[in-house]
N, C-alpha and C positions, 0 to 999 in steps of 0.2 A: 345462496349465501356465498361469501368469500371465505374459503377454508384457510387461506394463508395469503399474506402480503408481506413477505420478508425477503431480504437479500440472501441469496444462496452463495456461500463461499466456494471458491474453486478448490478442487483437489489438485495438488501439485506434487511432483516427484523429482527427486534429485537427478535421476538418469536423463530426464528431458527438460533441461533448464528453459524456462519461459513458457512451457506448455501448461495449459489449464484445462481441467475437465469439470464442467458444471453439470452435475447430475440432478436434473430438475424433477422428473416424475417417471413412474413406471410401475410395472407389476410383472409377476411371473405367470399370471393367468389372465384370461379375459375378465373384464370387470362385470359386476352384477349391480344393477341400479334398482332402487335407490340405495345410496350408501351415505356415510357421514363425511365424505371428502378427505378422510385421513390418508396419508401416504401409506403404501404397503411396502413390505420388505422386498429388497432387491439384492439378493446375496451375491450376484455376479454382475460385472459390467455389461456383458452382452446377455440379452434375454434368451430364455429357453423357448422351445416350440410353443407358440401360443402366447408368449409374453411380449412385452414392449418396453422401450426406454425412450425418454425424451430429454434432450440436453443440448449443450453446445460445447465445442472444444476449440482451444486456441492453438494454432500451429505457429511456433516461434520462427523467426527468420533463421535461415540455415547457418548464419554465422554464430548463433548461440552454441557454445561449446560446453562439453562435459568437463567439470573441474578435474584437473590432473590428479588430485589427491582423493578422488572419489573411491569409496569402498564399494566395489562392484557387487559383491554378494549382499551387502546391506541395502544397496539401491534396488536390487532385484526383489529382495524380501519386502521392501517398502512398496513397490508396485503391486506385488501379490496381496498385500494387506489393504492398500487403498483402492485398487482397481482389480478386484478378484476376477480371475479368469482371463485377463487381458494377455498376460505373458504366454498362456497356452495357445493363443491364436497367432502369435508373432513368430517370425522366422529368424532365429538368432544369426544365421549366416547371411541374411539379407535384411539388414535393419529397416524397420518400418513396414515391410511387406507383411500382409496378414490376410487371412480368409476367415469369414464368419458365416454361420448358418443363420443369416438374417437378410431381410430386405431393408435397405438403407435409403431413407429419403433425406437428402441433404440440401441445404441452401447456404451459400456464402453470404455472411452478414457484413463483413468488412475485410479489407486487405486483399491479397492475391495469393492463391494457393494452386499447386500443381497436383493433379490426380494422375497417378501412373497405374496402368493396368498390367496384368501378368505378361502380356506380349510386348511390353515396352511402350505401348501407345500412351501418349500424354495429352492432357488438356489443361490449359491455364484458365483458371476460374476466378472471377471477381464478384463483387457485390451483386446479389440478385441471381447469379447463376445457380441452377439447380441440377441435381444428379439423383438418379434412382439406380441403385446397385442391387443385383439379385444374387447374393452370395459370391460375388466376384473377389478374386485375389487382387489386392491393390495396396497402394501406399500414398500418403499425403506428404508433400514437401512444400517449403516456402522459400523461394529463391529471392524474395524481396528483402526490404530493410525494415518492414513493419510487421507486427503480428497479424495473422489472418484468423478470423473467427468464423466457424461453421456451425450452423444449427443442424441437429440430426434427430431423426426418429428412426429407431431400430425395431423391426418386428421379427420375432423368432420364427424361423421357417424350418421346414423339413428338407434335408438334403438326401436325395436318392443315393443308394449305394452304387459305387462305380464298378 
């Protein structure tokens, strides 16, 4: 059966003009079949250990700028409400850089995006390029003039204590 065939509206936030997050499917636990195909609750953007997320995100061109009159506290509150848990993974002193306890499977659908790792290494990725990240510290940027769209599957993983 087809459980759904509808358009999923993107989540947008004032702090990142032009960014879109399409939250398509996921769960916080491994699924049990058979089921009725209903979506399950996903209280946080990133999945916990054993959970998963599927979606895509749009990275706007770098020239997209934050409005000068933006209320920063309200914008941060908005991100927390719309993308719970995302801010906790971000580095305020290093915008865009983040680390998650997930294995990330990503494929660029359109545009061009730069993936930067914690050691400063960068790769320019285009349509069809794929990445598997194992809990790495990274950031996405778009130095082009068109939005870049990346599909992502996130699997919650265990990070060993250092």
